[in-house]
LUMPA-970796 format. One record per atom (N, C-alpha, C): z, y, x; residue in three letters. Coordinates in steps of 0.02 Angstrom, whole numbers, padded with zeros to 5 digits, always signed. Example, Ala and Ser with C-alpha at 12.3 -4.5 7.8 and 13.67 -1.06 7.14 Angstrom:
2
+00390-00284+00660ALA/+00390-00225+00615ALA/+00390-00165+00660ALA/+00354-00112+00642SER/+00357-00053+00684SER/+00394+00002+00645SER/
***
This chain:
125
+00000-00058+00042MET/+00000+00000+00000MET/+00000+00062+00045MET/-00047+00106+00032GLN/-00054+00165+00074GLN/-00055+00227+00029GLN/-00019+00279+00050LEU/-00015+00342+00014LEU/-00041+00397+00059LEU/-00093+00433+00035LYS/-00123+00486+00075LYS/-00121+00551+00037LYS/-00131+00606+00073VAL/-00134+00673+00044VAL/-00199+00705+00066VAL/-00232+00738+00018LYS/-00297+00766+00033LYS/-00311+00827-00011LYS/-00344+00876+00016SER/-00364+00934-00022SER/-00422+00916-00069SER/-00425+00949-00127VAL/-00481+00938-00173VAL/-00546+00960-00141VAL/-00542+01001-00089ARG/-00603+01025-00055ARG/-00633+00973-00009ARG/-00595+00921+00007ASN/-00621+00867+00049ASN/-00659+00816+00006ASN/-00714+00792+00032ALA/-00755+00744-00004ALA/-00718+00678-00014ALA/-00736+00644-00066GLN/-00709+00578-00080GLN/-00729+00531-00023GLN/-00683+00488-00004ALA/-00697+00438+00048ALA/-00688+00368+00017ALA/-00720+00319+00047GLN/-00715+00251+00021GLN/-00643+00225+00020GLN/-00603+00247+00069ASP/-00535+00221+00074ASP/-00484+00263+00036ASP/-00507+00309-00007ASP/-00460+00350-00047ASP/-00420+00307-00096ASP/-00449+00255-00121GLY/-00416+00216-00173GLY/-00412+00258-00237GLY/-00357+00252-00272ALA/-00348+00292-00333ALA/-00337+00365-00313ALA/-00374+00410-00346ARG/-00370+00481-00331ARG/-00331+00515-00387ARG/-00276+00549-00367VAL/-00230+00577-00416VAL/-00218+00651-00401VAL/-00237+00694-00449LEU/-00222+00765-00443LEU/-00149+00775-00462LEU/-00111+00808-00417VAL/-00039+00815-00429VAL/-00018+00889-00436VAL/-00065+00930-00459ASP/-00051+01000-00472ASP/-00043+01011-00547ASP/-00002+01058-00566ARG/+00008+01074-00637ARG/-00054+01109-00664ARG/-00087+01149-00622LEU/-00146+01186-00642LEU/-00208+01152-00615LEU/-00263+01155-00653TRP/-00326+01126-00631TRP/-00351+01162-00569TRP/-00381+01126-00524ALA/-00409+01155-00462ALA/-00472+01195-00480ALA/-00466+01260-00481ARG/-00522+01303-00501ARG/-00583+01291-00458ARG/-00641+01294-00491GLY/-00704+01286-00454GLY/-00725+01214-00443GLY/-00686+01167-00471HIS/-00702+01096-00462HIS/-00707+01062-00530HIS/-00760+01024-00540SER/-00769+00989-00603SER/-00733+00921-00600SER/-00720+00894-00659LYS/-00689+00828-00662LYS/-00734+00775-00629LYS/-00798+00782-00640ALA/-00845+00734-00610ALA/-00844+00739-00534ALA/-00840+00799-00509GLU/-00839+00809-00435GLU/-00777+00779-00404GLU/-00720+00787-00436LEU/-00658+00762-00406LEU/-00650+00687-00411LEU/-00684+00656-00458LYS/-00681+00583-00466LYS/-00609+00558-00470LYS/-00572+00587-00517LEU/-00501+00571-00524LEU/-00490+00505-00561LEU/-00438+00471-00541ASP/-00413+00414-00580ASP/-00357+00437-00626ASP/-00324+00492-00606ALA/-00269+00518-00647ALA/-00255+00591-00628ALA/-00230+00627-00677TRP/-00205+00695-00665TRP/-00134+00695-00690TRP/-00086+00695-00644LEU/-00015+00693-00662LEU/+00014+00763-00659LEU/-00001+00803-00709LYS/+00023+00873-00713LYS/+00099+00876-00710LYS/+00131+00829-00745ASP/+00204+00832-00752ASP/+00242+00812-00689ASP/+00206+00787-00639ILE/+00239+00770-00575ILE/+00241+00831-00529ILE/+00204+00882-00546ALA/+00202+00944-00506ALA/+00267+00982-00512ALA/+00283+01024-00464PRO/+00344+01065-00470PRO/+00339+01111-00530PRO/+00396+01130-00555SER/+00398+01178-00611SER/+00363+01242-00590SER/+00340+01279-00639SER/+00308+01344-00624SER/+00356+01390-00588SER/+00419+01388-00608GLU/+00469+01431-00576GLU/+00477+01414-00502GLU/+00481+01349-00487LEU/+00489+01328-00417LEU/+00426+01344-00377LEU/+00369+01331-00406ARG/+00305+01344-00372ARG/+00299+01418-00355ARG/+00315+01461-00403LYS/+00310+01533-00391LYS/+00362+01556-00339LYS/+00422+01529-00343TRP/+00474+01547-00294TRP/+00451+01528-00223TRP/+00425+01469-00215PHE/+00405+01443-00150PHE/+00347+01483-00121PHE/+00294+01492-00160ASN/+00236+01532-00139ASN/+00207+01511-00072ASN/+00214+01448-00053HIS/+00188+01420+00009HIS/+00213+01457+00071HIS/+00275+01481+00067GLU/+00305+01516+00125GLU/+00341+01464+00167GLU/+00318+01456+00229SER/+00343+01402+00272SER/+00419+01405+00282SER/+00448+01464+00283GLU/+00521+01469+00294GLU/+00560+01441+00234GLU/+00527+01435+00176LYS/+00560+01407+00116LYS/+00547+01332+00109LYS/+00508+01303+00153TRP/+00488+01233+00148TRP/+00546+01184+00142TRP/+00597+01187+00185PRO/+00652+01138+00178PRO/+00687+01144+00110PRO/+00700+01204+00087GLU/+00732+01214+00022GLU/+00686+01192-00035GLU/+00622+01207-00029PHE/+00574+01186-00080PHE/+00575+01111-00088PHE/+00573+01074-00033ARG/+00572+01001-00035ARG/+00634+00975-00070ARG/+00692+01004-00055GLN/+00754+00982-00088GLN/+00753+00996-00163GLN/+00732+01056-00181ARG/+00730+01074-00252ARG/+00679+01032-00290ARG/+00622+01021-00258TYR/+00570+00980-00290TYR/+00594+00908-00299TYR/+00628+00881-00250ALA/+00655+00813-00255ALA/+00704+00808-00314ALA/+00745+00860-00323LYS/+00792+00860-00381LYS/+00754+00861-00446LYS/+00699+00900-00449GLU/+00658+00901-00510GLU/+00628+00832-00522GLU/+00604+00799-00470LEU/+00575+00733-00478LEU/+00627+00682-00500LEU/+00687+00687-00472ASP/+00741+00642-00492ASP/+00758+00650-00566ASP/+00753+00712-00591ALA/+00771+00727-00660ALA/+00713+00712-00709ALA/+00655+00695-00683ASN/+00595+00684-00724ASN/+00562+00618-00703ASN/+00593+00561-00720PRO/+00569+00497-00693PRO/+00503+00472-00720PRO/+00482+00493-00779ALA/+00421+00464-00809ALA/+00359+00474-00766ALA/+00344+00535-00742PRO/+00284+00541-00700PRO/+00292+00506-00632PRO/+00352+00503-00606VAL/+00363+00466-00543VAL/+00349+00392-00555VAL/+00370+00366-00612GLN/+00357+00296-00628GLN/+00282+00284-00637GLN/+00246+00333-00666ALA/+00173+00326-00674ALA/+00140+00322-00605ALA/+00162+00363-00558LEU/+00134+00360-00491LEU/+00154+00295-00456LEU/+00215+00273-00466GLN/+00235+00209-00437GLN/+00192+00152-00463GLN/+00173+00154-00527GLU/+00130+00103-00555GLU/+00061+00104-00523GLU/+00034+00163-00511LEU/-00030+00168-00476LEU/-00024+00139-00405LEU/+00032+00151-00373LEU/+00043+00124-00306LEU/+00046+00048-00308LEU/+00074+00020-00361ARG/+00076-00053-00368ARG/+00007-00082-00381ARG/-00035-00045-00417GLU/-00100-00070-00439GLU/-00155-00063-00387GLU/-00147-00017-00340HIS/-00201-00002-00292HIS/-00177-00010-00220HIS/-00223-00031-00177ASP/-00207-00036-00106ASP/-00194+00032-00075ASP/-00226+00083-00104SER/-00221+00150-00077SER/-00220+00200-00135SER/-00180+00253-00127VAL/-00178+00308-00176VAL/-00182+00373-00136VAL/-00226+00418-00157THR/-00233+00483-00125THR/-00210+00537-00173THR/-00159+00575-00150LEU/-00134+00631-00189LEU/-00177+00692-00173LEU/-00206+00722-00223LEU/-00250+00780-00214LEU/-00213+00844-00233LEU/-00224+00896-00193PHE/-00194+00961-00206PHE/-00247+01015-00202PHE/-00236+01070-00237GLY/-00285+01124-00238GLY/-00269+01182-00192GLY/-00210+01184-00165SER/-00189+01239-00123SER/-00232+01244-00060SER/-00238+01305-00034HIS/-00272+01315+00030HIS/-00224+01299+00088HIS/-00160+01295+00074GLU/-00109+01280+00124GLU/-00103+01204+00130GLU/-00123+01177+00187ALA/-00126+01105+00197ALA/-00059+01074+00216ALA/-00015+01111+00249ARG/+00048+01082+00273ARG/+00107+01092+00226ARG/+00108+01147+00191TYR/+00165+01164+00148TYR/+00142+01168+00076TYR/+00137+01110+00044ASN/+00117+01108-00026ASN/+00151+01050-00061ASN/+00148+01051-00127ASN/+00184+01001-00166ASN/+00160+00930-00154ASN/+00096+00919-00138ALA/+00072+00851-00126ALA/+00104+00821-00063ALA/+00112+00862-00012VAL/+00145+00839+00049VAL/+00218+00821+00034VAL/+00252+00865-00002ALA/+00322+00852-00021ALA/+00328+00791-00065ALA/+00281+00783-00112LEU/+00281+00725-00157LEU/+00269+00661-00117LEU/+00224+00663-00070SER/+00211+00604-00028SER/+00274+00582+00009SER/+00310+00631+00037GLU/+00373+00615+00072GLU/+00423+00584+00023GLU/+00428+00612-00036TYR/+00474+00587-00087TYR/+00455+00516-00107TYR/+00390+00505-00120MET/+00368+00439-00143MET/+00376+00386-00089MET/+00369+00404-00027LYS/+00380+00355+00027LYS/+00452+00331+00029LYS/+00497+00373+00005ARG/+00568+00352+00000ARG/+00580+00314-00065ARG/+00534+00317-00112HIS/+00542+00285-00178HIS/+00483+00239-00194HIS/+00457+00206-00142MET/+00399+00162-00151MET/+00418+00104-00196MET/+00373+00084-00239PRO/+00387+00026-00282PRO/+00383-00038-00241PRO/+00418-00087-00264ARG/+00413-00152-00231ARG/+00346-00182-00249ARG/+00316-00215-00199GLN/+00251-00247-00211GLN/+00262-00307-00255GLN/+00212-00321-00295ARG/+00214-00380-00338ARG/+00211-00442-00295ARG/+00247-00491-00316SER/+00248-00554-00280SER/+00181-00590-00285SER/+00159-00618-00230ALA/+00095-00653-00228ALA/+00101-00721-00264ALA/+00162-00746-00274SER/+00171-00811-00305SER/+00195-00802-00377SER/+00148-00789-00422LYS/+00165-00781-00493LYS/+00155-00844-00530LYS/
***
């Protein structure tokens, strides 16, 4: 099971696996057909208040990650939906629309999900 992070501006690759947009807002300038999404998990994105507070300011990154993790802990349904995609696919790519590649919600979500990875299904069913 592999979890990757990629900008919506990057072309689809064969090894992307399931492609999941993890922003609350649609990535402007990109069509659904162009993004080739398997899912759009709006509800897994940070709250509008947190997103606006953070504003991709690197000095707020540690605090943003903590606050976002608390929001994810308090909102298990979209996390469970992403965990299910991780169980179903060899690879999942989290897509983000921000121009900021290092300090964005997809990076923080990837870190969170790596700590909350689902158990793989047993090969002996």
